[in-house]
C-alpha positions in Angstrom: 18.9 -32.1 17.0 21.5 -29.6 18.2 23.0 -27.3 15.6 26.7 -27.7 15.0 28.6 -24.7 16.1 29.6 -24.0 12.5 26.0 -23.5 11.5 25.2 -21.0 14.3 24.6 -17.4 13.5 26.2 -16.0 16.7 29.2 -16.9 18.8 28.2 -15.3 22.1 25.6 -12.8 23.4 27.9 -9.7 22.9 28.3 -10.9 19.3 24.5 -10.8 19.0 24.3 -7.3 20.2 27.1 -6.1 17.9 25.7 -7.7 14.8 22.2 -6.5 15.4 23.4 -3.0 16.1 25.2 -3.1 12.7 21.8 -3.7 11.1 20.3 -0.7 12.9 18.5 -2.7 15.7 19.5 -1.8 19.2 18.8 -4.8 21.5 19.0 -4.7 25.3 21.0 -7.4 27.2 18.0 -9.7 27.8 17.2 -9.7 24.0 20.8 -10.4 23.0 21.0 -13.2 25.5 17.8 -14.8 24.5 18.5 -14.6 20.8 21.9 -16.2 21.4 20.4 -19.1 23.5 17.7 -19.7 20.8 20.4 -20.0 18.2 22.8 -22.1 20.3 20.0 -24.5 21.5 18.2 -24.7 18.3 14.9 -23.6 20.1 12.1 -21.5 18.6 11.9 -18.0 20.1 8.5 -16.8 21.3 8.5 -13.0 21.6 5.4 -11.5 23.3 4.5 -7.9 23.8 2.3 -5.0 22.6 2.2 -4.1 18.9 5.0 -1.8 17.7 7.8 -2.7 20.2 10.1 -4.3 17.5 9.2 -8.0 17.6 9.0 -8.4 13.9 12.0 -6.1 13.3 14.1 -8.3 15.6 13.5 -11.3 13.3 14.3 -9.2 10.2 17.5 -8.0 11.9 18.6 -11.5 12.8 18.1 -12.6 9.2 20.0 -9.6 7.9 22.9 -10.0 10.4 23.2 -13.7 9.5 22.8 -13.0 5.8 20.1 -15.6 5.3 16.7 -15.5 3.8 13.7 -14.4 5.9 10.7 -16.6 5.4 7.5 -14.9 6.9 4.2 -16.4 7.7 1.7 -13.6 8.5 -0.9 -15.1 10.7 -4.6 -14.2 10.7 -8.0 -15.6 11.9 -8.9 -18.6 9.9 -5.3 -19.4 8.7 -5.2 -23.1 7.8 -2.8 -25.8 6.6 -3.2 -25.0 2.9 -2.0 -21.4 3.4 0.7 -22.1 6.0 2.2 -25.5 5.1 1.3 -26.7 1.6 -1.5 -27.5 -0.9 -1.8 -29.4 -4.1 -2.0 -27.7 -7.4 -5.5 -28.9 -8.3 -5.6 -27.2 -11.7 -2.3 -28.8 -12.8 -3.4 -32.1 -11.5 -6.7 -32.0 -13.5 -4.8 -31.0 -16.7 -2.4 -33.9 -16.1 -5.2 -36.4 -15.6 -7.0 -35.1 -18.8 -3.8 -35.2 -20.8 -3.0 -38.8 -19.9 -6.6 -39.8 -20.5 -6.6 -38.2 -23.9 -3.4 -40.0 -24.8 -4.8 -43.2 -23.6 -1.8 -43.8 -21.5 -1.1 -44.6 -17.9 -2.5 -42.1 -15.3 0.3 -39.8 -14.1 1.0 -39.8 -10.4 -0.9 -36.5 -9.5 0.4 -36.6 -5.9 4.1 -36.2 -6.8 6.3 -33.3 -5.8 5.8 -31.5 -9.1 2.2 -30.8 -8.1 3.1 -29.7 -4.6 2.7 -25.9 -3.7 4.9 -25.2 -0.7 3.9 -22.4 1.7 6.1 -20.7 4.3 6.4 -23.5 6.9 7.2 -26.2 4.4 9.5 -23.9 2.5 11.6 -23.3 5.6 11.7 -27.0 6.4 12.8 -28.0 2.9 15.5 -25.3 2.5 18.9 -26.7 2.1 20.5 -23.8 4.1 19.5 -22.2 7.3 16.8 -19.5 7.2 14.9 -17.3 9.7 11.3 -18.4 9.8 9.0 -15.7 11.2 5.6 -16.7 12.3 4.1 -13.3 12.9 1.2 -12.6 15.3 0.5 -16.2 16.2 -2.1 -15.0 18.7 -4.5 -14.2 15.7 -4.8 -18.0 14.9 -6.6 -20.7 16.9 -5.7 -23.7 18.9 -6.1 -26.0 15.9 -3.4 -24.1 14.1 -1.2 -24.2 17.1 -1.6 -27.9 17.1 -0.3 -27.9 13.5 2.9 -26.2 14.6 3.7 -28.7 17.4 5.2 -31.4 15.1 7.2 -28.7 13.2 8.6 -27.0 16.3 9.3 -30.3 18.1 11.0 -32.3 15.4 11.3 -29.8 12.5 9.6 -32.1 10.2 6.4 -32.2 8.2 4.3 -35.3 7.3 2.5 -35.2 4.0 0.3 -38.4 3.7 1.0 -38.8 0.0 4.7 -38.2 0.1 5.8 -39.3 3.7 7.8 -37.3 6.3 10.1 -34.4 5.2 12.7 -33.6 7.8 14.8 -30.4 7.9 18.4 -30.8 6.9 19.1 -27.2 8.0 17.0 -26.3 11.0 15.5 -22.8 10.7 15.9 -20.1 13.3 12.2 -19.8 14.3 10.7 -16.6 15.7 7.1 -16.5 16.8 5.5 -13.1 17.7 2.4 -12.5 19.8 0.7 -9.2 20.7 -0.8 -11.1 23.7 -4.4 -10.8 22.5 -5.1 -14.3 23.8 -3.3 -16.9 25.9 -1.2 -19.3 23.9 -1.3 -23.0 24.7 1.2 -24.5 27.2 2.2 -27.1 24.7 3.3 -24.4 22.3 5.1 -22.4 25.0 7.0 -25.5 26.2 8.7 -25.8 22.8 10.0 -22.2 22.8 12.3 -19.9 24.6 10.3 -16.9 25.9 11.1 -13.2 25.6 8.8 -10.5 26.9 9.4 -7.2 25.0 8.0 -3.9 26.2 8.3 -0.3 24.9 11.9 1.0 25.3 13.0 3.4 27.9 13.3 7.1 26.9 17.1 6.8 26.7 16.9 3.7 24.5 14.3 5.1 22.2 16.3 8.3 21.9 19.3 6.2 20.9 17.1 4.3 18.3 16.0 7.6 16.8 19.5 9.0 16.6 20.8 5.7 15.0 18.0 5.4 12.5 17.7 9.1 11.5 21.1 10.3 10.6 21.6 14.0 11.2 18.6 14.5 13.6 19.4 16.8 16.5 20.0 14.7 19.7 17.9 17.2 21.8 15.0 16.8 19.4 15.4 13.1 19.6 15.1 13.1 23.3 12.1 15.4 23.1 10.5 13.0 20.8 11.1 10.0 23.1 9.8 11.9 26.1 6.7 13.0 24.3 5.9 9.5 23.0 6.4 8.1 26.5 3.7 10.5 27.7 1.4 9.5 24.9 1.8 5.8 25.7 0.7 6.6 29.2 -2.6 7.9 28.0 -5.6 5.7 27.4 -5.3 5.6 23.7 -6.9 3.3 21.2 -3.5 2.7 19.6 -0.3 3.7 21.4 2.5 5.0 19.1 4.9 2.2 18.0 8.6 2.7 17.6 8.1 2.9 13.9 5.7 5.8 14.3 8.3 7.5 16.6 10.8 7.2 13.7 8.1 8.5 11.2 7.6 11.5 13.5 11.3 12.2 13.6 11.7 12.0 9.9 8.7 14.3 9.5 10.4 16.9 11.8 13.6 16.6 10.0 11.9 17.1 6.7 10.3 20.3 8.1 13.6 21.6 9.4 12.4 21.5 12.9 14.9 21.4 15.7 12.5 21.8 18.7 9.3 19.9 19.5 7.1 22.7 20.9 3.4 22.7 21.4 2.5 24.1 18.0 4.7 21.6 16.2 3.2 18.8 18.1 -0.3 19.8 17.3 0.5 20.2 13.6 2.2 16.9 13.2 0.3 14.6 15.7 -1.4 12.8 12.8 1.9 11.1 12.1 1.8 9.1 15.3 -1.9 9.0 16.3 -4.5 7.7 13.7 -7.7 8.0 15.6 -9.7 11.3 16.3 -10.4 10.4 19.8 -6.7 9.7 20.5 -5.8 13.0 18.9 -8.2 14.8 21.3 -7.0 12.9 24.3 -3.4 13.7 23.5 -4.1 17.4 23.2 -5.6 17.3 26.7 -2.9 15.0 28.1 -0.1 17.0 26.7 -1.8 20.2 27.8 -1.8 21.7 24.3 -4.1 24.3 22.8 -6.1 23.2 19.8 
């Protein structure tokens, strides 16, 4: 079903960019356009890219810009229907059965809605108003879980054998993120719009730092972005994320630093690199003295 224009979050791609920027998220043109189309067409948005490029933050920014709740399903290996969709409150069911038995009355219907525990997917489907549903790091799950999502992403409905089919009255804006650790199924991809997200350019990352850290020196912000760009080009176990760039900037501001020289980098490198081998490789790659 197509969303009526009055229920959309955004009116045009430029409106997307402006609203997200107001929430502190600086999208590029491709991101703004794809978010607009996902909203206008009522299609789930699959965002793929390395960890730390702002995939999850984009979903949060959309929810904040639209002033709607964010419902988040954090994926992990072994995630199943009971944790993602719903389960029955077995303890409450047993108590109800025991109570009706002791009272010598008719057995209560233990598969009614009052015994239903909704999880993120069903919560989003049952919401009376639009929400942003974030299915984070879908690549950590397996093909069986992807199969569970197909009915939801195709028809925005959930079938519970004991209760029947529940259909969304307000279709959520769905964002799926993937760090590309495995290939997702074609069936899942067909149901989504696709956005590939990479680390930002030096100029854009500098702008992010300036926007998110009020009062930081713009020259220092550019030095940070340039240094992080070099670090990401090294063969590190974990490349610095945008969030870690911001942490580094806040650290330097707290220290009263206005220039990112070799000594400062060496002293504060632990803010952005969390492995000893990465630290050693950065010292060599940046040509710094220990």
